[in-house]
N, C-alpha and C positions, 0 to 999 in steps of 0.2 A: 583138543580133546584127545585123550590117549586111548590106545586100543583097549586097555583094561576098563576104562569108563564106558566105552561103547558096548562091551560085552556084558555089563551088569544088567541082570534082569530085575524086574520089579520085586521079585522075591528076595533077590540078593540085597537090594537096597533096604527092604524092610528088615532083613536080618541084621544089617549094620545098624539100623535105627534102634532096634530093640536092644542090641548089645550096648549101645551108648547109653540108653535109658537106664538099664540095669547096673551099669558101671557107676553112673552118677547117683542113682537112688537104689542101692542094693536091697532095701527093705520093701520096695514096690512090688506088689503081687499082681501080675497081669491076669485079667479076667476075660477069658474068651479070645476070639480072633480079632486082631486089629482091623478096623474098618477104613479102607482107602476112600478118601473124600474126593468128590468130583467138583468141577466148577473152576479149577485153576488151569492155566496153560503152561506155566513156567516150571513148576516143581512137582515133587511127589509128597503127598500129605496123608497122614493117617490119624485117626482117633484111636487111642489105646486106653481101654478101661482097666481099672484096677483099684488097689487100696494102698494106704500108707504112703501117700505122696502129698505133703503139704495140705492135707485135708481135702484134696480133690478126688473125685470119683473117676476122673479121666483126664488125659492130657492130649495135646496135639503134638505130633512129631512131624517135622518138615525137613525134607532132604532137598538141597539145591544142587542139581547137577551142573556141569560146565557147559550146558547147552539148554535149549528150551525143551522141556519134557514132552510137549506135544509136537515138537518139530526138532528131533534130535540132530538134524543136519545144520541147525542154526546155533552157532556157539554163543554162550552167554557167560560173562565173567563170574566165576564162582566166588570171587571176593565180595559179592553182594551179600553174602551171609553176614559178614561183619557189619555191613551198612545197616541191615535190618536189626541186628542185635543192638547196635549203638542207638538206633532210633527208639527202640522199645525201652531201653534202659534209661534214657533221658527223661522219660515221663514218670519215673518212679519217685517216691518221696525223697525230698532233699536234693533232687537233681535239677538241671537247668530249665527243663520244660514242665516241671511239676504243676505250676500254676495254670498252664494252658489246659490241663486235663481236669481242672476243678469244676468245669461246667458240665461234667457228665460224659465227656468224650475222651477216650484214651485208647492206646493200643492194648492188646492182650498182655498179661504179665509174662515176662521172660523167666523161665526156670533154669535153663542151661543152654550154653553155646558149646557145641563140639566142633571146633573150627577144622580140625584135621579130617573128620568125616563129613564135614559140611552139613551139619544137622542142628536144628533148633528144637528145643523142647519148651512148650509154652502152655499157657492157660487155655483150657477148652471153653469155648463160649456156648457150648451145648447146641441145642436144636434151633437157636435163634436164626431168623431168616436174614439173608443179605438184603440190601435195599432193593435190588431188582425183583426178588421174590416178594418182598414186603409190598411193593407197589401193585403186585397182582391181586392183593387182597382188597377188602373193602375198608377204606379209611376216610375220615373226614378231611375237609380242607384245612381245618385247624391243626390236625395231626401232621399233615404234609407241610404246613407252614413251620411248625416246630422243628421238623427234621431239617428243612432248608436253613432255618435260622441258626440252628446249632452247628451245622456243618460250616456255614459261612463264618460264624464267629470263631470257630476252631481254626480253620485254614487261614483266615485273616490274621489271627493272633500268631499262628505259626510263622507266617511270612513276616509279620511286623517285628516280633521279638527277636528273630534270628537275623534280621537285616544287617549286613555289613559287619558281622561278628566273626572274628578269626577262629573262635572255637569251632563253630559249625562249618566254616570253610575247610578247616583241617580235617574234621571227623568225617565229612561227607564229600570228599573230593572224588566223587564217583564218575569220573570222566569217561570211563569205558562204556558205561550204560548209555551215555549220550552219543558216543560214537556208534554204538550198536543201533540206536534209534535212527541216526543219520543214514547208516548203511542199509538197514532193513525196513525202514518206514519211509522217511522223507525221499530217499533216492528212488524208491519204487512207485511213487505217486504218479509219475508220468505213464508208466506201463499200466497202472490200474485205471487211469482215466482213458487211455487208449482202449483197454479191454471193455470199458463201458461205452465205447463208440463216440467219445467226445472229440470234436474237431479241434479244440484248443488244448489238447492234452500236453503239448510241448510247453506251452506257457504255464499251465497248471503245475507241471513238474518242475519247471524253473523256479517258480515262487516257493514251492515246497522245499526244494534243496536250499534255497537262500535262507529260509527259516531254520532248517536243520543246521546249517553252518553258523548262523548267528548264535544258536543255542550251544555251540561248542565253546563260545567265549566265556570268560570267567563270570560266574553268577553273582547274585546279590543276596539270596535268601535260601534257607532250607525249604525245599518243596517235598511234598509227600511222594510225588512221582508216578503214582498209579491210582489216581483218584477216579474210580468208576464204581457203579453199583455193587459188584461183587466184593469190593474191598470195604464196604460199609455194612457192618452187622448191626441190626436193630434188636437190642436186648431190652428187657423190662427195666433195667437200671441205667439205660443210656446207650448211646451209640459207641461202637468199637470200630477202630480202623485197623485193618489187617494188611499184610503184604507191603512192608516198608522197604523192600530190598532195592527198589528203584529210586529211593530217596537220594537227593543230592543237593549240593549248594549250587542252585541254578537260577532259573527265571520263573517267577510266580505265574506268568501267563500260561505255562504248561499245565499246571494244576487246574486253573480256571477253565481253559479251553477244553481240556480232556473231560472234565466233569460235565461241562455244558454239552459236548458232543454226545455223550452217552445218554443224558437225559433227553436230548432231542430224539435220539434213536428209539428210546423207550416210548416216547410219546407217539412217534410215527407208527410204531408197530403195536400200539395199544389195542387191546381187544374190546375195550369199552371207553366211553367218553369220560368216565370217572378216573380211570387209570391215566388217560392222557392229561386230564386237568391236574391231577396230583403231581405228575412229573413236571409239568410246566410250573406249578406252584412251588415245588421244591427248588427248581432252578432260580426262579424270580427271587425268592427269599434268601437263597444262598448268596446271590450276587448283591442284594441290598445289604445284608448283614456283613458280608465281606467288606464292602465299601465303608460301612459305618465303623468297623473296627480300624481300618486304616486311617480314617479321619483325615486330618490335614496332611498326612503323609502319603495320601493316595497318589498325588501327582509325581512324587519322587520315587515311590516304590512300584507303581504300576502305570498309571497314566495312559495317554493315547497310544504309546508304543506297546504297552501291555495289551490293550484292546486289539491292536493290529495283529500281534503275535498270537493271541488267544484265538482269534478268528481263523487265521491260517491253520493253526494246529487243529482246531475244530474240524475244518474241512479235511485235513489229512487223516484224522482218526476215522471219520466217516468213510472215506475211500478204503481204508485198510479193513474195516469191518464189513463193508458191503460187497466189494469186488476184489479185495486183497487177501493177504495170507491168513487173516484171522476171521474169515467169513463163517467157516464151519463151526458148529456147536454154539452159535450165538443167535442173534435176532434174525439174521438173514440167511441162515443155512439152507442150501438147496435152491435158492432163487437164482435164475440166470441173469447175466448182465443186462439183458433187454427187458426184464420184468418191469412193469410200471412202478412198483415200489422201489426197486433199485434205481431206476432212472430218476425218480423224484429225489431220492437221497443224494445221488451223485451230482445232480444239478444244484442242489442246495450246497453241497460241499464245494463245488466249483465256484459258486458265487462268493462263498466265504474266503476262498483262497485268492481269487482275482480282484475282488472288491471289498476288502475286509472292513473298511470304515463305513461302507454303505449299508451294512447289515444291521438289523435291530436286535440281534440275539443278546448282546451285552449291554443294552440300554439301561437295565436295572442297576448298573454300576453308577449311573448318573454322569458318565464321563463327558457326554456332549455339553453339559453345563460348564465344563472346564476348558472347552476349546477356545 
């Protein structure tokens, strides 16, 4: 991180963003003050309203700094902007992943990549809620089932279609992101477990690091990399997946374990039985549909090792969100390590890390039938 990058204010970054927007689309007429959007941790994002841009009334402008926006002392590879742009482009008409998006799920449309300024200009999905917010509303079990099925089919197809294909291995050689995850997530699990007062913190940490090191090895599939409720936007015309900058040619277990962890946390923190039930329903149908798409390839592409890795990552993500560096501004903000809710969560996380194949979380994959 350079000194210049450190001294840039949010206003400076917005000025860069608007300059890039107007250079690319000189006829675009900005209407009002850009709205900075909340909900993300890694980047700076604005909604810019205006006229004369591809028929859109507004666009999203996203700036990716060389660090985590919510934690500027933590560096993050700025090359991730090219990763996200590549992922979004591959779902466009005539591109390699076009058919995967034909079931109504796709990323937003990419309008422009300004690599030098580390900016993306993309489709605005409007006021549509992300999946976490959507779950807080009143929805039927059938609606929740459809969401889970659609996501499972999409992620399953993504993993299956891209398996062992050199095109995706070359485009998404995003090794620095996995190194960052090893350094700032998996290697910190021991300290998080100790913070929670767990006597077996050392063993928990050891298993977490072993997973992080395995995930440094060459992967087999393109994974989305950041599959959690804020990355799933529920629109009237289908689901949209945003924030592909962590995508890489890696291990499918990371997508599956990550999504499962967050739905478990949503269910645990649910304010009503309906919200809890819908979160569980989404996960169940996600896993079932994912398995159905992989079909006879499940053993080769995922299998028991995938379940083991998913379970350990599940536990690591819960530790990170409950007593770790990403607790604030999420489901557990303000709760102390000894709070009963935190203790329930870390005990669950610990069990998934230490006894991954004894847990029932991933049974909807039907993997036990293959043992």
